[in-house]
C-alpha positions as CSV (number, residue, x, y, z in Angstrom):
1,X,80.3,100.8,116.2
2,X,83.1,98.6,115.0
3,X,86.6,100.0,115.5
4,X,87.9,99.0,112.0
5,X,86.9,98.3,108.5
6,X,88.7,94.9,107.9
7,X,90.4,94.0,104.6
8,X,90.3,90.2,104.4
9,X,92.9,88.4,102.2
10,X,91.3,85.4,100.5
11,X,94.4,83.9,99.0
12,X,94.9,83.0,95.3
13,X,91.7,81.1,94.7
14,X,91.6,77.8,96.7
15,X,89.0,78.5,99.4
16,X,90.9,76.3,101.8
17,X,93.9,78.7,101.7
18,X,92.1,81.5,103.6
19,X,93.4,81.9,107.2
20,X,91.1,80.8,110.1
21,X,91.2,84.4,111.3
22,X,90.0,85.6,107.9
23,X,87.2,83.1,107.9
24,X,86.0,84.1,111.4
25,X,86.0,87.7,110.3
26,X,83.9,87.0,107.3
27,X,81.4,85.0,109.4
28,X,81.2,87.9,111.9
29,X,80.8,90.7,109.4
30,X,77.4,92.4,108.8
31,X,78.4,93.3,105.2
32,X,81.1,92.0,102.9
33,X,82.2,94.0,99.9
34,X,83.4,91.9,97.1
35,X,85.0,92.9,93.7
36,X,83.5,91.8,90.5
37,X,83.8,92.4,86.7
38,X,80.9,92.8,84.3
39,X,81.2,90.6,81.2
40,X,79.3,90.6,77.9
41,X,75.7,89.5,78.0
42,X,75.1,90.8,81.5
43,X,77.2,88.2,83.1
44,X,79.3,88.9,86.2
45,X,82.7,87.3,87.1
46,X,84.1,87.4,90.6
47,X,86.7,85.0,91.9
48,X,86.3,86.5,95.3
49,X,82.5,85.7,95.3
50,X,83.2,82.1,94.2
51,X,85.5,81.8,97.3
52,X,83.0,83.3,99.7
53,X,80.2,80.9,98.4
54,X,82.5,77.9,98.7
55,X,83.2,79.0,102.3
56,X,79.4,79.0,103.1
57,X,79.1,82.8,103.4
58,X,75.5,83.8,102.9
59,X,74.7,85.9,99.8
60,X,72.5,88.2,101.8
61,X,75.4,90.1,103.3
62,X,77.7,90.1,100.2
63,X,77.7,93.4,98.3
64,X,79.4,93.2,94.9
65,X,81.1,96.2,93.4
66,X,82.0,96.3,89.8
67,X,85.6,97.2,88.7
68,X,85.8,98.2,85.0
69,X,88.5,96.3,83.2
70,X,89.8,99.3,81.2
71,X,93.1,100.9,80.6
72,X,91.3,104.1,81.6
73,X,92.1,103.9,85.3
74,X,89.8,106.8,86.1
75,X,86.8,104.5,85.6
76,X,88.1,102.0,88.2
77,X,89.0,104.8,90.6
78,X,85.5,106.3,90.4
79,X,84.1,102.8,91.2
80,X,86.5,102.5,94.3
81,X,85.3,106.0,95.5
82,X,81.7,105.0,95.3
83,X,82.4,101.8,97.3
84,X,84.2,103.9,99.9
85,X,81.2,106.2,100.1
86,X,78.9,103.2,100.9
87,X,81.4,101.6,103.3
88,X,81.8,104.9,105.2
89,X,78.0,105.2,105.5
90,X,77.5,101.7,106.8
91,X,80.5,102.0,109.1
92,X,79.2,105.1,110.8
93,X,75.9,103.3,111.3
94,X,77.8,100.9,113.4
95,X,77.9,97.9,111.1
96,X,80.8,95.4,111.0
97,X,82.3,95.9,107.5
98,X,84.7,93.6,105.6
99,X,86.3,94.1,102.2
100,X,87.7,91.1,100.4
101,X,90.9,91.0,98.4
102,X,92.3,88.1,96.3
103,X,95.8,87.1,97.3
104,X,97.0,89.3,100.1
105,X,95.3,92.7,100.7
106,X,98.7,94.5,101.0
107,X,100.5,93.0,98.0
108,X,99.7,94.4,94.6
109,X,96.0,94.6,95.6
110,X,93.6,97.0,94.1
111,X,91.9,97.2,97.5
112,X,94.6,99.7,98.2
113,X,92.5,102.4,96.6
114,X,89.6,101.8,98.9
115,X,91.7,101.5,102.0
116,X,93.6,104.8,101.3
117,X,90.3,106.6,100.7
118,X,88.8,105.3,104.0
119,X,92.0,106.4,105.8
120,X,91.6,109.9,104.3
121,X,88.1,110.0,105.9
122,X,89.6,109.1,109.3
123,X,88.2,105.6,109.3
124,X,90.4,103.0,110.9
125,X,91.3,100.0,108.8
126,X,93.1,96.7,109.3
127,X,94.3,93.9,107.1
128,X,94.1,90.2,107.8
129,X,97.1,88.4,106.1
130,X,96.7,86.0,103.3
131,X,98.7,83.9,100.8
132,X,99.9,85.8,97.8
133,X,99.7,84.0,94.4
134,X,103.4,83.4,94.0
135,X,103.6,81.6,97.3
136,X,100.8,79.3,96.2
137,X,102.5,78.8,92.9
138,X,105.7,77.7,94.6
139,X,103.8,75.1,96.6
140,X,102.0,73.9,93.5
141,X,105.3,73.3,91.8
142,X,106.9,71.9,95.0
143,X,109.9,74.2,94.6
144,X,111.9,76.4,97.0
145,X,111.3,79.9,95.5
146,X,114.5,81.2,97.2
147,X,117.1,79.4,99.2
148,X,119.7,80.6,101.7
149,X,121.1,84.0,100.6
150,X,119.3,84.2,97.3
151,X,117.5,87.4,96.5
152,X,113.9,87.6,95.3
153,X,112.8,90.3,92.8
154,X,109.0,90.7,92.2
155,X,108.0,92.4,89.0
156,X,104.5,93.8,88.5
157,X,104.3,92.7,84.8
158,X,105.9,95.7,83.1
159,X,109.6,95.1,82.1
160,X,111.8,95.3,79.0
161,X,113.8,92.3,77.8
162,X,117.0,94.2,78.6
163,X,115.9,94.7,82.2
164,X,114.8,91.1,82.6
165,X,118.1,89.8,81.2
166,X,120.2,92.0,83.5
167,X,118.3,90.8,86.6
168,X,118.7,87.2,85.6
169,X,122.4,87.7,85.0
170,X,122.8,89.1,88.5
171,X,121.5,85.7,89.8
172,X,118.2,87.0,91.2
173,X,115.1,84.8,91.4
174,X,112.3,86.6,89.6
175,X,108.6,86.5,90.2
176,X,106.7,88.1,87.3
177,X,103.1,89.0,88.4
178,X,100.5,89.7,85.7
179,X,102.7,88.0,83.1
180,X,100.2,88.7,80.4
181,X,101.4,92.3,80.4
182,X,104.9,91.2,79.2
183,X,104.1,88.0,77.3
184,X,106.4,88.9,74.4
185,X,109.3,89.6,76.8
186,X,108.9,86.3,78.6
187,X,108.8,84.4,75.3
188,X,111.9,86.2,74.1
189,X,113.7,85.1,77.3
190,X,112.5,81.5,76.8
191,X,114.1,81.5,73.3
192,X,117.3,83.6,73.9
193,X,118.4,83.1,77.5
194,X,120.1,79.7,78.1
195,X,120.5,78.0,81.5
196,X,117.3,79.3,83.1
197,X,114.3,77.5,84.4
198,X,111.0,79.2,83.8
199,X,108.0,78.0,85.9
200,X,104.8,79.1,84.2
201,X,101.5,79.2,86.1
202,X,97.9,79.9,85.2
203,X,95.0,80.2,87.7
204,X,96.8,78.7,90.7
205,X,94.4,77.3,93.2
206,X,91.4,77.2,90.8
207,X,90.1,73.6,90.5
208,X,90.1,72.4,86.8
209,X,91.7,75.6,85.6
210,X,95.2,75.7,87.1
211,X,98.2,75.0,84.9
212,X,101.8,74.6,85.8
213,X,104.6,73.8,83.3
214,X,108.3,74.2,82.8
215,X,108.1,73.0,79.2
216,X,109.5,75.8,77.1
217,X,107.6,74.8,73.9
218,X,104.3,74.7,75.9
219,X,105.1,78.2,77.4
220,X,105.7,79.5,73.9
221,X,102.4,78.1,72.7
222,X,100.3,79.7,75.5
223,X,98.3,82.9,75.3
224,X,99.0,84.3,78.7
225,X,95.7,85.0,80.5
226,X,95.2,87.7,83.2
227,X,95.8,85.3,86.0
228,X,99.2,84.1,84.9
229,X,102.5,84.2,86.8
230,X,106.1,83.3,86.1
231,X,109.0,82.3,88.4
232,X,112.4,82.3,86.9
233,X,115.5,80.6,88.3
234,X,119.0,80.9,86.8
């Protein structure tokens, strides 16, 4: 029996940004659990699956699990619990199990729900580090996200304009994850707060889909997708 269920961080989307350790663990695993989303017309979307296939991982050991994209979080939590049931069964059969996570598994990752459930069942888990999206975005823009004694404040997409303004005024560098959740606030900041640089990103690491701009008029014209991220410097 394997000692651990391994949570493997895939990075933000570019298959080449996975760590060598993560790739070796994928290759060694008997089963790899991979999140997906059901779309209209019976289609399935999975950035994690796309990465695995680009890395040459065989489909035969990939097990997709659907995560409902709904504000009713109970649906997603039910899905995570079912996945945990299957992982626990295979783990106790002695199989080597991996669970993939986009970005880094320990940084705003929904894989948290699965890992916590497995820990509650006395199953040992471990994480393999990966590159979170904002680090990849900084590299794409060729910027230093923070320098010297500057502070970094990471916001998970829910913030009021007043809170955003106060943090900017305190000189903090801000990373706004899931910027689509506060699109109106970001656009208000573009219009009303002078002397700031806003770095806007979409789909960092995805060939033919990634977008980076500092142009305020372009930011205002964008409809922020789910995979959007903002870095703000004063």
